[in-house]
N, C-alpha and C positions, 0 to 999 in steps of 0.2 A: 837443179836444186834451187831452193829458196833461201834468201838471205834477208833477215829483218833489219830495217833501218833503225839505228839507235835513237834517232830524233823523233820521227813520226810513227814508228812501229809498223811501217808498211812492209809487206813481204815482197821482195824483188826476186824475180826468177833469173838465175845466173846459169849460163851454160858451163858445164864442167870442163869444156875445152879451153875456157878462158882462164881457168885456174891452173896455171902451169907452175907458178912460183908459190912459195909459202906466204908471200904478202902481196895482196892486190888492192889497188885503189878502185872503189866502186862508187858510182853516183846513183842516188835514189831517184827512181823514176817519178816519185810523187812530189818530194820537197827539194830535189836536186842537191841534197846534202851529200857530200863526199866523205867517205870513211874508208879506213884501211882494214882489210880482212886478212887475218892471220890464220893459216891453216894448220891444224894439229891433227896428227894421225889418230884415228878412232881406235878405242880399245876393242879387244876381242869380245864379241857378243853384244856390243853397243850399237845402236842404230840412231842416227840423228832424228830428233823429233820432227814430226810433220806439222805444217802450219795449222791443220785442222784438229790437232791434238793439243791445243793450248790449255794451259792451266786455268781452271775456272776462277773467275774474279771473286775475291772475298765478298761475302754478303755484308751489306751495309748494316751497322747496328741499328736496331729498332729504338725509337725514342721511348723513354720510360714514361709510363702513365702516372699522372699526378692524381692520387686518390686520397681524399681526406676522410679518415675514419675516426669516429669518436672513441674514447676509452671504453665506454659501455659496449659499443659494437665489437671492439677487439676482445673484451672479456667474454661476450656472448659467443663469438666465433671460437675462442680458445676452449670454452666449455662444451662446445658442440650443441648448444641450445638452438632450437628452431627460431627463425626470425619471426617476430610478432607481426601479425597481419594488421594492416591499417584499417580502421573502421571510421566511417564517415557518419556523423550524426546529422540527421535531417532537421532543419529548423522547423519549429512549431508554427503552424499557421494560426493567424489570429482568429480565424473562423472556428478552428478546433477548440481554442481556448474559450471562446465565447459559448460554444455548445456545452463544454464541460462545466463552466460556471453556471450556466442556466440550468443544467441537470441537477447540480448540487443544490441550487437554490430551491428548485421544485421539491427535492427530497426533504429539505429542511422545513419547507412550508407544510408538506404533508405530515411530517412528524409533529409539528406544532399544532396543527388542526386536530390530529388524532388525540394528542395529549390533552387538548382543551376539552373536547367533547367526551372523552373517556376518563377524565381525571378522577371521577368518583370511584371507578373500579381500580384505576392505577394507584390511587392513594392507599389502597389496602396492602400493597406490597412495599415492605420496608426498603427493598433494594431500589425501587423505582421512584421513591419519594424525593430524593435529592434532584433527580432530573426533572421531575414534575414541578418542584419548587422553583427551579431555575427558569423553566418555560413560563410559569405563571408570573414570576417576577418581571419578565419581559413583556408579557401580554396584559398584565394587570388583573389576572383572575385569582380566585381564592383556591387554596389547596384544601380539599376536604380532610377532615380529621380521620385518623386511622380508626378502623372498626374491628372489634373482636367481641362478638356477642356472647361467646362462651365465658368471657371474663366478667360478665355482669350477673350478679346474683341478687335474689330477693331475701331480705332479712325480716320482713314483717308484712302480713296481709290481713286485711280485716274488712268484712262486709256487714253492714247493719242498716236498719231502717233509717231513712232520712229524718232528722229531728224536726224539720220545718215543712217538708213537702210530703203529702199523703201519696201512697202507692209509688214511692220512690226509694231507692237504696243509696247509701253513702259508702263508697269504697275507698279505702286508704291503703297505700302500698309504699313500702320503703325498699329501695334498692341501692347497691354499692358497686362502684367500678373497681375491680380488683386488678386491672391492668396498670402498668407503669406509665401510661400515657393517657392523655384525655381522649375520649371518644364520643361520638355523637349520641345524643339521647335516643333510645330505641323507640320503635313503635310497640305499643302494648296491645295484646289480644286477650280479651276476657271472654271466657266461655262458661255457660251454665249447663249442668247435666241433671237428668232426672234419676230416678232410682235404678234404671237399667243402663246407666252410663251413656245415655243418648243425649246429644246436644239439642237443647231446646231454645237457646239464645246465644248469640255470639256477635262481638263487635271489636273492631280495631280502632285504637285511639292514637292520634298524632301527639308528639311532645307538647305542642301548643295547647292541647285539650286537657292534659293532666298536670302540667307544671303550674306551680303557684305564681302569682303575679310578682314581677320584679326579677324573674330568672330569665337570662338571655340564653335561648336554646342554641345559638350559634357558638357559644363558648364551650359547649359539650360538658360531659361528666368528668369532673376532676378525679384523679386517682384517690381512692380511699375515703371520699367524702359521701356520706349518705344523702340520698335524694328522696324526698317524700312526694308521692303523687296522690291527688285527691280526685275522685270521680263521682259524679251524681248521675244516676241513670234510673230508668223506669224499672219497677219491680217485675221480673219475668213471671211471677206467680208462685203459687204454693208447690208447683211441680218441680221447681228448681231446688234441689237439696244439696248440690255441690257446685263448686266453681273452680276455675283454673286460669292462671295468668301465664302467658307465653310472650317471649320477646320476638318481634318481627323486624 
């Protein structure tokens, strides 16, 4: 049989023949410790434990982990919300910024050049005039006046022989701008017709050719103010029995 030393826990094999009395003094073969063995009769059905059936040693408690969690994270975990993914923003390269600035500058230059060369057509649109005025204020150009030829009407027309020049005609014309804004003086086209309504003479006159002296054509026709035009031209002959003015 085996006896365990109470000091070093070494199992010592003891012959049952040595155990004659109820108390025996035994010396440990490992640490030489002497101890007294008291024999007690075993109960029915009990068997002394074998040294290879020792009780398992208790597991050592694991050290607690120190985890620092913010209140926002605890709230998110309690609500069962998914953890937000971290996104990393790449720093902008200076070369990319330079290309973007250069492209924007080229677009602005193109718009400015287009507005400068096409300002006469753009000025006709009331929506584009504020932008055109802004561009011309920077570049020093003039914004053309708005134009609406349908708002110019003739109030008087007269053709007669010229009082001072033979074989010449004196043409007088009065027109009014019915628009609410000043607009450029128009070009005037004068046509002569024969008895069969065929054109036998036709000419287009610029504002500088029919406006009286002292009138600045760049100021345009003021709203509601009559403008008189005077023309001296060669008599187209006796075949011209009718005439017509048109705005160009």
